[in-house]
Every structure is written in structure tokens, then in C-alpha cells.
N, C-alpha and C positions, 0 to 999 in steps of 0.2 A: 418413158415419160411418166412422171408421177404427179399427183396433185394432193393437196392437203384438204382434209375434211373441214368444212366451214367452222370457224371458231375453235378449232382444235389444233394442238401442236403435233398431233400424230400424223405422220405421212403414210398414205395408203396408195396402192397402185390402181390404175384404171383397168377395165376389163381387157384393153388392148395390150397391156403389159402386166400380166398377173404377178402376184407376190412371188418372191424368190423361193425356189424349191428348198425344202428342208425347214421352212418356217410354218409348216402346216400344209394340209392338202387343199387343192383347188377343186371344189365339188360343184358340178353343174346340176341345176334342176330345170326340167322341161315339162310343160304340160300342154297337151293338145286335147281338144274336146271330142274328137272322134278318130277312128283308125284311119281315116282318109287324109288327115292332115300330116304334113311333112315336118316331123320334129327335128330333123337334122339341121335345118336352116336356122333355127333359133339361136344356137350357140356355135355356128359354123366358124371354123378358123381359130377357136380358142383352145389352148393347151390345158386340158382338164385331166385330173387324176381319176375322177370317177363321175359318172353321170346317172341321175335318177330321172326316169321318164314316166309320167302318168298320162294315160289316155282316158281322161275322165273330165267331167264338168268341174269347174272351180267354184261351185256354189257353196261348198263348205270345205273343211279341212280333213274330211274323212277320205283321204286318198292314200292307198298303200305305199306308193313310192315316196310321197311326201313324208309320211311317218317314218319310213326307213331312213330317209335322208336326215331327218331331225335327230334320230337316235344315233346315227353314224358320226356326225360332225363333232369335233372337239375344239377346245380352246386353241386359237392360232390358225384354224382352218378358214377358208373363204368360200362362201356360197355365191355362185354367179347365176343369175336368172335373166332371161331376155328382157322382160318388162314386168311392171308391177302387177298387171292383171294375170300374168302367168303363174304368179305365186299365190294370189288370192283375188277373188272377185268382189269382195266387199271390204270396206275400210277397217272395220273392227278386226277381221281375221288378219288382214295385212299388217296392221300395227302390232298385233299380238305376236305373230310369227317373227317379225323383225326384232321386236323387243326381246323376245325369249332368246333368240340367237345371239344378239349383241350382248345381252346380260351374261351369256356363257363364254364371251370372248371370241365369238365367231363373227367375222366380217361379212356383210351382205352387199352385193353389187348388182345393180340393174343396168344392163347394157343400153337399152333403148333410151331411157331417161338420163343416162350418164350420172347416176347417183350411187354413192357409196356410204354405207352406214357401219360405224364401229361402235365400241362400247362407250365412247366419250363424245358423242355428237352434241353439237350446240343446239339451243332452242330453235334456231333458224332451220337447221337440217331436219329436225323433227317436224317443224311446221311444213316444210316442203313435202315430206312424206305424206302428211295428212291431207294437204291441199291437192296434190297430184293423185293420190288414191281416191279422194272424194270426187274429183273430176272424172276419173275413169269409171267409177261406179255410177255417177250421174249420166254419163254418156250411154252406158249399157241400159240403164233404166229408161232413158229417153227413147232408145231404139225399140225396146219392148213395148213401150206405150204407143209408138207410131204403128207397130205391127198390130197391136190390138185394135187401134182405131181403123186401120186399113181393113182388117177382117170384119169389123162391125159394119163398115160401109159396104163391103162386098156382100155381106149377108142381106142387107137391106135391098140391094139390087138383085139378089138371087143368084149372084155370080160365085158365091163361096160354097163349095161342096165338101170342104174338109179334106184331110189327107187321105189319099187312096193307097191301098196296098199295091206294091209294085208287082207282086206275083199272085197268080191264082192258087187255090188250095192244091191243085194237081202239080203245079210247078214247084210249090214249096216242098211237097213230098219228094219230087224228083231231085230237088236240091239236097235234101237231107240224106237221101239214099246215096247220091254221088259223094257227099262228104264222108259218109261212113265207109264207102268203098275205097276212098283215097286214090282214085284214078287221076284226079287233077288237084292242083293246089287250090286253096280257097280264093286266091287272087284270080286264077284262071276261070274258076266257076262263076265268080262275080261278073267277069267279063262276058262269059257265055250267056248268062241269064240277063245281062243288061242292067245290073244293079250295082250299087256301090258296095264296097266291102263292109262298111258300117251296117248297111241293110242286111247283108248276108249274115253277119254276126247276130243281128237282132232276131232274125228268124230262128237261128240255132239256139239262142238264149230262151226264146219263147218255147221251143220244143223241150229244153231241159227243165224249164219251170213247170211244164205240164206233166212231167214224168213222175 
């Protein structure tokens, strides 16, 4: 099944029916904000030639896999992303990335929003990108504002104590020794110490920064 970009004579394929092989590579881009999130589900079931995965915040475009993906794709390729906010978390970055890709002849598809952008999109298509990107950014900012308000109210009640460390200093040292000995995998160690893998990596990064 194919559909046409609004206002354009160019026919493009939906994410469910990717472009025909030989007309360019189909490249997936995935972003998760921590090592605990499952990145496989974002583009599950799609036939991709190559996938780039960042485990980092989307607050800016300084992500190693995003940079590699942008350098890799060529004219005729298609970049598929699960949703707008996986590619960028603010409207300016989103529009810049999509514009740069389409200007180079790279098609960009978003599965969740069912949007496709090529190099000859109509004003209506560009408006949809701006509006939906702005709504996504607004929603995130609204959630952060509610969190700040909740923390402020909790502080007034004396109920907010701040984030506590999951492990004592002795436990942190035991964890670091266990990682160095490589007796157990990091996933197993996280389970034994009752912490998330993201927390385990944070402790290890803190150690490396202090060395």
C-alpha cells in the first residue's frame, strides 16, 4: 500500500510497506532515554537495512548514533523513526534535522504519526510537522511544570526529601569490585543489588569521573 505526500505528485511508501530494495537503503533511528528502555519495540516488524540506536536524552542533537546516521544516509535512502520526539525533543531541532535530510534527497518517515516527508513537501505537510512537533514539545514542558509544582507543594508539607542514593558507600564499593572481577554480568549484578541497570551504570560513570 502506498500513499502520496500531500500536495505532491511524488508517491512514497508507508512504514508498513518500505521503499523497494535497490532504490536506497532503509535506515532506522531509535532513541531511548536510559539503558532500561526497550529499543527493539520502537521499529519492531520493519525490514531495515541498518539501525542506529542512541541511549541518551533527546534534549539536543549531540548524540553519537544520530550523527553517524546523518553522515551515513545518501540521496534515495529512507530514514524511519518511531515518532517525532524520538528524533528530537524540541521543534527547532526537529525541523532542522528533517529539513537537512530532505534537502539531501533523503525521505523521512514517522511511524506513530504516520507522516512522511520528502524533498518536495507541500506547505500543508510542513505545517503538520511544525504543529505536531510543537504539541509534543508543549506536552513535555507541561509535564515538567507539573512535576516542579508537585515538588514545591511536597517541600511545603515537609514530605519531599529529594532523591536518595540506592546504595550505601560500602555497597557501591562492593559493586565496583564485582564489576572488575567480571564474575557476573552487569544485568545480574543490578538484580542482586536491587537497582536498575541505569543506576548501576551511573555509579560506574561516577567512579570513572573521579579517577
